C-alpha positions in Angstrom: -18.3 -101.9 -59.5 -18.9 -101.4 -63.2 -19.9 -97.8 -62.9 -20.0 -95.6 -60.0 -23.6 -94.3 -59.4 -23.5 -90.4 -58.7 -25.9 -87.9 -57.9 -25.2 -84.2 -57.9 -27.0 -82.4 -55.0 -27.6 -78.6 -55.8 -27.8 -77.4 -59.4 -26.8 -73.7 -59.1 -23.7 -72.5 -61.0 -21.3 -75.0 -59.9 -23.6 -78.0 -59.5 -24.2 -77.7 -63.3 -20.8 -77.7 -64.2 -20.3 -80.9 -61.7 -23.4 -82.5 -63.4 -22.2 -82.1 -67.0 -18.5 -83.1 -66.4 -19.8 -86.4 -64.4 -21.8 -87.4 -67.5 -18.5 -87.4 -69.5 -16.8 -89.8 -67.2 -17.0 -93.4 -68.5 -16.5 -95.0 -65.1 -19.6 -92.9 -63.7 -23.1 -92.9 -64.1 -25.1 -89.8 -63.4 -28.2 -91.2 -61.7 -30.0 -88.0 -60.8 -29.7 -84.2 -60.0 -31.3 -82.8 -56.9 -32.5 -79.1 -56.1 -35.6 -77.8 -54.2 -36.0 -75.5 -57.2 -38.0 -77.3 -59.8 -37.3 -75.4 -63.0 -33.5 -75.5 -62.4 -33.4 -79.3 -61.7 -35.8 -80.2 -64.4 -34.1 -78.3 -67.0 -30.7 -79.9 -66.3 -32.2 -83.1 -66.0 -33.7 -82.9 -69.6 -30.4 -81.6 -71.0 -28.4 -84.6 -69.5 -31.1 -87.1 -69.9 -31.3 -88.0 -66.2 -33.7 -88.1 -63.2 -34.5 -85.1 -61.0 -35.6 -85.0 -57.4 -36.3 -82.1 -55.0 -34.6 -84.1 -52.2 -31.8 -86.5 -51.8 -33.3 -89.0 -49.6 -35.4 -91.0 -52.3 -32.0 -91.8 -53.8 -30.6 -93.3 -50.7 -29.8 -97.0 -51.7 -29.6 -96.4 -55.2 -26.3 -94.1 -55.4 -22.8 -95.0 -54.6 -21.6 -91.3 -54.3 -22.8 -87.9 -54.4 -21.3 -84.4 -55.0 -22.7 -81.6 -53.0 -22.9 -78.3 -54.3 -25.7 -76.8 -52.1 -25.3 -73.5 -50.2 -22.8 -74.0 -47.4 -25.1 -74.0 -44.6 -26.7 -77.3 -46.0 -23.4 -79.2 -46.3 -23.2 -80.7 -42.9 -26.8 -82.2 -42.6 -26.8 -83.5 -46.3 -23.3 -84.9 -46.2 -23.9 -86.7 -42.7 -27.1 -88.1 -44.1 -25.5 -89.6 -47.1 -22.1 -90.8 -45.2 -24.3 -92.6 -42.5 -25.9 -94.6 -45.3 -22.4 -95.5 -47.0 -22.5 -92.9 -49.6 -19.1 -91.5 -50.6 -19.1 -87.7 -50.8 -17.3 -84.9 -52.5 -18.5 -81.8 -50.9 -17.7 -78.2 -52.1 -15.7 -75.9 -50.3 -16.0 -74.9 -47.5 -16.6 -78.4 -46.1 -18.9 -77.0 -43.4 -19.5 -73.6 -41.6 -17.6 -74.6 -38.5 -15.1 -77.1 -36.9 -17.6 -79.1 -34.8 -19.5 -79.9 -38.0 -16.5 -80.8 -40.0 -15.2 -83.1 -37.4 -18.5 -84.8 -37.2 -18.4 -85.5 -41.0 -14.8 -86.8 -40.7 -15.7 -89.2 -37.9 -18.8 -90.4 -39.8 -16.8 -91.0 -42.9 -14.1 -93.1 -40.9 -16.7 -95.1 -39.3 -18.5 -95.8 -42.5 -15.0 -96.3 -44.5 -16.4 -93.8 -47.0 -14.6 -91.3 -49.0 -14.7 -87.7 -48.0 -13.3 -85.2 -50.3 -13.6 -81.4 -50.2 -13.8 -79.4 -53.3 -10.7 -77.2 -53.3 -10.3 -77.4 -56.9 -7.2 -75.1 -57.0 -5.2 -78.2 -56.0 -5.9 -79.5 -59.3 -5.0 -76.3 -61.2 -2.2 -76.8 -63.8 -0.5 -73.8 -62.4 0.1 -75.4 -58.8 0.8 -78.8 -60.4 3.5 -77.4 -62.5 5.2 -75.2 -59.9 4.8 -77.4 -56.5 7.8 -79.3 -56.9 9.9 -76.3 -57.0 8.4 -74.8 -54.0 10.2 -76.4 -51.0 10.1 -74.4 -47.7 8.2 -71.3 -48.8 9.4 -68.2 -46.9 6.8 -65.6 -48.0 3.4 -66.0 -49.9 1.2 -63.3 -51.3 -2.2 -64.0 -52.8 -4.7 -61.9 -54.4 -8.2 -63.3 -55.3 -11.0 -60.9 -56.2 -13.5 -60.1 -58.9 -16.8 -58.3 -59.5 -20.1 -59.0 -57.4 -21.9 -62.1 -58.7 -24.6 -62.4 -56.2 -23.5 -65.9 -55.8 -22.6 -67.5 -52.2 -24.0 -64.6 -50.4 -24.8 -66.9 -47.4 -21.2 -66.7 -46.4 -18.5 -63.9 -46.5 -15.7 -63.6 -48.7 -13.3 -65.4 -46.4 -15.3 -68.8 -46.6 -16.2 -68.0 -50.4 -12.9 -66.9 -52.0 -10.0 -66.6 -49.5 -10.5 -70.2 -48.4 -9.1 -71.3 -51.7 -5.7 -69.6 -51.0 -5.8 -70.7 -47.4 -6.0 -74.3 -48.5 -3.2 -74.0 -50.9 -1.0 -72.2 -48.5 -1.6 -75.0 -45.8 -0.7 -77.6 -48.5 2.7 -75.8 -49.0 3.5 -74.8 -45.4 3.5 -77.8 -43.3 4.0 -75.9 -40.0 2.2 -74.7 -37.0 0.1 -71.4 -37.6 1.2 -69.2 -34.7 -0.5 -65.7 -35.5 -3.3 -64.5 -37.5 -4.0 -60.6 -38.1 -6.9 -59.6 -40.5 -9.3 -56.7 -41.5 -12.4 -57.1 -43.3 -15.7 -55.3 -44.1 -19.1 -55.7 -45.6 -20.4 -53.7 -48.6 -23.7 -55.2 -49.5 -24.7 -57.3 -46.6 -24.0 -58.7 -43.2 -21.0 -60.8 -44.2 -17.5 -59.4 -45.1 -17.1 -58.6 -48.9 -13.3 -57.9 -48.7 -10.7 -59.1 -46.4 -6.8 -59.0 -45.9 -5.1 -61.4 -43.5 -1.5 -62.0 -42.6 -0.7 -65.6 -41.3 2.6 -66.2 -39.5 4.0 -69.8 -39.1 6.2 -71.0 -36.4 9.2 -71.7 -39.1 9.1 -68.1 -40.0 7.1 -68.2 -43.1 4.5 -65.4 -43.7 1.6 -65.5 -45.9 -0.5 -62.5 -46.7 -3.9 -63.1 -48.4 -6.2 -60.6 -50.0 -9.9 -61.4 -51.2 -12.6 -59.3 -52.7 -15.9 -60.0 -54.4 -16.4 -56.2 -55.1 -13.4 -55.6 -57.2 -14.0 -54.3 -60.8 -11.6 -56.9 -62.2 -11.0 -60.5 -61.6 -7.6 -61.9 -60.3 -6.4 -65.1 -59.0 -2.8 -65.0 -58.5 -0.3 -66.2 -55.8 3.5 -65.3 -55.5 5.6 -67.7 -53.4 9.1 -66.9 -52.2 11.4 -69.7 -51.4 15.3 -69.6 -50.3 16.3 -70.1 -53.8 13.4 -69.2 -56.1 10.3 -67.1 -56.7 7.1 -68.3 -58.4 4.1 -66.7 -59.8 0.8 -68.8 -60.2 -1.8 -67.4 -62.2 -4.8 -69.7 -61.3 -7.2 -67.8 -64.0 -4.7 -68.5 -66.9 -3.6 -71.7 -65.3 0.2 -70.9 -65.9 3.0 -70.5 -63.7 6.6 -68.9 -64.0 9.5 -69.6 -61.9 12.6 -67.3 -61.3 15.7 -68.9 -60.0 18.6 -66.6 -59.1 22.1 -67.5 -60.6 24.7 -69.1 -58.4 26.5 -65.8 -58.4 23.4 -64.0 -57.1 22.8 -66.6 -54.4 26.4 -66.6 -53.2 26.6 -62.8 -52.9 29.1 -62.3 -55.7 27.3 -59.6 -57.5 28.4 -56.3 -56.0 26.3 -53.6 -58.1 28.1 -50.7 -56.1 31.5 -51.6 -57.4 30.3 -52.2 -61.1 31.6 -49.8 -63.7 28.8 -47.8 -65.5 29.3 -50.1 -68.6 28.9 -53.3 -66.3 25.6 -51.8 -64.7 24.2 -51.1 -68.2 24.9 -54.8 -69.1 23.6 -56.1 -65.8 20.4 -54.1 -66.4 20.0 -55.3 -70.1 20.7 -59.0 -68.9 19.3 -59.2 -65.4 16.5 -61.7 -66.4 18.5 -63.7 -68.7 22.0 -64.1 -66.6 21.0 -63.2 -63.1 17.3 -63.8 -62.4 16.5 -66.0 -65.2 12.7 -66.6 -65.6 11.1 -69.8 -67.0 7.6 -70.8 -67.9 6.5 -74.0 -66.2 4.5 -76.3 -68.3 1.5 -77.7 -66.5 -0.8 -80.6 -67.7 -3.7 -79.5 -70.1 -6.5 -80.6 -67.8 -9.8 -79.4 -66.5 -9.3 -79.1 -63.0 -13.0 -79.9 -61.9 -12.9 -82.9 -64.2 -9.6 -84.0 -62.5 -10.9 -83.5 -59.1 -14.0 -85.9 -60.0 -11.5 -88.5 -61.4 -9.6 -88.2 -58.1 -12.7 -88.9 -56.3 -13.8 -91.8 -58.4 -10.3 -93.4 -58.1 -10.4 -93.2 -54.4 -13.7 -95.0 -54.3 -12.6 -97.6 -56.7 -9.1 -98.3 -55.4 -9.1 -97.0 -51.8 -6.3 -94.5 -52.8 -6.2 -91.3 -50.7 -7.9 -88.2 -52.3 -5.8 -85.0 -52.9 -7.9 -83.0 -50.5 -9.4 -84.9 -47.7 -12.0 -84.0 -45.1 -9.2 -83.2 -42.7 -7.7 -80.8 -45.1 -11.0 -79.0 -45.5 -11.5 -78.9 -41.8 -8.1 -77.4 -41.4 -8.8 -74.7 -44.0 -12.1 -73.7 -42.0 -10.1 -73.6 -38.8 -7.7 -70.9 -40.3 -10.7 -69.1 -41.8 -12.5 -69.0 -38.6 -9.4 -67.5 -36.9 -9.3 -64.9 -39.6 -12.9 -64.0 -39.0 -12.2 -63.8 -35.2 -9.6 -61.2 -36.0 -11.8 -59.3 -38.3 -14.4 -59.1 -35.8 -12.1 -58.0 -33.1 -10.6 -55.1 -35.1 -11.6 -51.5 -33.6 -12.4 -49.5 -36.7 -13.5 -46.6 -34.4 -11.0 -46.5 -31.7 -10.3 -48.5 -28.4 -13.6 -47.2 -26.9 -15.7 -49.3 -29.3 -13.7 -52.5 -28.9 -16.2 -55.4 -28.4 -15.5 -57.6 -25.3 -14.6 -61.2 -25.8 -15.1 -61.4 -29.6 -14.9 -65.0 -30.7 -16.4 -67.4 -33.2 -19.5 -69.1 -32.1 -19.1 -72.8 -33.0 -22.7 -72.9 -34.1 -22.6 -69.9 -36.4 -19.0 -68.9 -37.2 -19.9 -66.2 -39.8 -19.8 -62.7 -37.9 -21.5 -59.6 -38.6 -18.7 -57.1 -38.8 -17.8 -54.6 -36.3 -17.8 -51.9 -38.8 -21.6 -52.2 -38.9 -23.6 -50.0 -36.4 -27.2 -50.8 -36.2 -29.4 -48.2 -34.2 -33.2 -47.9 -34.0 -35.0 -48.4 -37.2 -35.1 -44.6 -38.1 -31.3 -44.6 -38.1 -29.2 -45.5 -40.9 -26.7 -48.4 -41.0 -23.0 -47.3 -41.5 -20.8 -49.4 -43.6 -17.1 -49.2 -44.2 -16.9 -50.1 -47.9 -13.5 -50.6 -49.5 
């Protein structure tokens, strides 16, 4: 295979980025861009000097691989159609809306011996790559992922849109059974949650607290990770990481602040981050994370090597996201009397209308809890 023949399906914000980056790869040939919106696909096709189609099916038989960046509701059908024809697939996150669809894609990919990769791009972020070797056995993880409202990905809520990035990173670091999920969330502009908070508890004692909002005035993509002997801060936005590793004296409990003289306390305060809790910046690779994700995809196609984020990884992230949505749906904003009975995720449509919406007759207003 001289060049992997690739189509990009869905040319919204992310699809355009994917198409432009594929064009840069010497071992890939961008065969076509696909989108039902003619002006979008034709403009991009002209820019990249490639073909454009309204549908992926005319390309079956003439492509080796596809990158799917359609709205999430179309991921399962488009990916299944491609995989059944032996086309390798990189599908943007989340892999699908529910576990049944994700499991079906995994089964088809296995049967056809196709690569199925999921676009959890933070796994290729230089901040995580720099820090992950220092993060053995995390005990507490805190993540914040928020930003202004963009009017993108409104077919899903913030859990599947933004929080799922941090869910995937947490699952990659904490290889343990998830035993409890507690969550809150609410809609602001539509039927899906626009902000959410979740607490995940694992069997080994690790706790992860995740916060996501797409109605925040400022953008933030950060994660703090506490292990037995270190504390790391990952800034996914700036792609930088820092590591605080306590000195042996601190780890061994040899620093008794209460017994220090006033002079020694002053010295400790002045030198705390040099001598006792030293902080170092971790150097990560100077890379484009999406481009590295594509290179990983192409390498797996060419060599059979495993991808960094498999279909099973994508499915596991959706499983946790669904448990978070279940917890959000079950919360009683207005007291025990309003608790819905038997709230669960419908396997066919896991995106729930939040319990904070109260729809009465057409003449009555809809009440929202906005945060």
